[in-house]
Wavefront OBJ file of the C-alpha trace (Angstrom):
o trace
v -8.612 61.929 51.092
v -11.214 60.247 49.031
v -13.186 63.514 48.763
v -10.247 65.558 48.026
v -9.223 63.278 45.015
v -12.320 62.717 43.030
v -10.246 61.867 40.085
v -8.581 58.924 41.673
v -10.267 55.578 41.883
v -9.650 54.046 45.080
v -9.867 50.097 45.830
v -10.516 49.460 49.306
v -10.723 46.116 51.063
v -11.386 44.897 54.473
v -8.751 41.960 54.708
v -9.612 38.572 55.944
v -8.620 37.932 59.491
v -8.928 34.503 60.888
v -12.267 34.120 62.412
v -10.479 33.411 65.833
v -9.494 37.181 65.848
v -13.191 38.065 66.062
v -13.879 35.075 68.540
v -11.220 36.542 70.723
v -12.982 39.877 70.658
v -16.436 38.288 71.220
v -14.770 36.478 74.344
v -13.862 39.866 75.835
v -17.383 41.391 74.733
v -15.696 43.715 72.179
v -16.914 42.044 68.901
v -20.104 43.889 68.766
v -18.398 47.324 68.792
v -15.940 46.294 66.284
v -18.482 45.032 63.817
v -20.525 48.022 64.279
v -17.545 50.098 63.564
v -16.676 48.294 60.323
v -20.202 48.494 59.126
v -20.294 52.347 59.632
v -16.968 52.716 57.773
v -18.304 50.710 54.699
v -21.494 52.550 54.653
v -19.486 55.701 54.505
v -17.206 54.454 51.785
v -20.046 53.530 49.637
v -20.998 57.162 49.402
v -17.919 58.073 47.635
v -18.158 57.340 43.858
v -14.445 56.978 43.401
v -14.028 54.044 45.750
v -14.537 50.368 45.052
v -15.142 48.586 48.336
v -14.339 44.715 48.841
v -14.999 42.880 52.042
v -13.375 39.617 52.845
v -13.707 39.569 56.613
v -16.706 37.113 56.549
v -15.316 35.006 53.379
v -15.235 31.446 54.505
v -12.689 30.627 51.748
v -10.316 32.930 53.812
v -11.159 33.153 57.522
v -11.596 29.499 58.222
v -8.573 28.397 56.582
v -5.917 27.732 59.197
v -3.276 27.214 56.432
v -3.695 30.687 55.303
v -2.507 32.526 58.492
v 0.770 32.673 60.450
v -1.410 33.782 63.239
v -5.264 35.143 63.471
v -4.344 38.325 61.734
v -1.523 37.920 59.312
v -2.059 35.729 56.185
v 0.509 33.954 54.180
v 1.812 34.768 50.718
v -0.308 32.026 49.192
v -3.490 33.751 50.558
v -2.281 37.121 49.478
v -2.110 35.862 46.066
v -5.497 34.324 46.144
v -6.886 37.707 47.757
v -5.356 39.786 44.736
v -6.788 37.280 42.220
v -10.162 37.674 44.027
v -9.875 41.601 44.017
v -8.970 41.794 40.453
v -12.039 39.608 39.562
v -14.439 41.680 41.565
v -15.295 39.080 44.048
v -16.760 40.206 47.330
v -17.180 43.654 45.740
v -19.720 45.746 48.022
v -21.945 47.917 45.910
v -24.968 48.613 48.311
v -25.756 49.187 51.996
v -27.829 45.821 51.880
v -24.738 43.894 50.928
v -22.887 45.598 53.942
v -25.671 44.496 56.254
v -25.811 40.939 54.798
v -22.074 40.727 55.317
v -22.341 41.913 58.907
v -24.918 39.213 59.448
v -22.658 36.609 57.895
v -19.702 37.611 60.357
v -21.879 37.442 63.322
v -23.059 34.124 62.459
v -19.545 32.715 61.562
v -18.523 34.049 65.020
v -21.351 32.260 66.765
v -20.658 29.108 64.727
v -16.927 29.152 65.568
v -16.912 30.009 69.211
v -17.216 26.400 70.606
v -14.176 25.384 68.359
v -12.283 28.518 69.523
v -12.838 27.643 73.057
v -12.167 23.907 72.575
v -8.798 24.930 71.082
v -7.974 27.352 73.928
v -8.475 24.540 76.290
v -6.273 22.325 74.423
v -3.532 24.787 74.132
v -3.699 25.550 77.916
v -3.456 21.909 78.522
v 0.103 21.589 76.978
l 1 2 3 4 5 6 7 8 9 10 11 12 13 14 15 16 17 18 19 20 21 22 23 24 25 26 27 28 29 30 31 32 33 34 35 36 37 38 39 40 41 42 43 44 45 46 47 48 49 50 51 52 53 54 55 56 57 58 59 60 61 62 63 64 65 66 67 68 69 70 71 72 73 74 75 76 77 78 79 80 81 82 83 84 85 86 87 88 89 90 91 92 93 94 95 96 97 98 99 100 101 102 103 104 105 106 107 108 109 110 111 112 113 114 115 116 117 118 119 120 121 122 123 124 125 126 127 128
């Protein structure tokens, strides 16, 4: 689609999911494959001159804010407005492979940081 329409400028963004989405994937040993896949997709998209790429999946402003989500994957209207504002301003725009890799590293660190809280919250839910 991108290659067949070079006259169109596409804005592609990786939406923020609550960090617990990735924590759950890590719990079941699936996070590494998901992260490698998203990195590969972003690196391919960077090759297209008609694609503007943004990555919000390691953005602390969004992914750690429980109030922005109705569940771990669906963000609220308030978060959507903030996300659109950030997209328009160019925030979290990715323009290089080094930024893609830095975001991957940032996401992996966030998962590691949040795993203890994730497991603690699971225990609390199971205890009710």
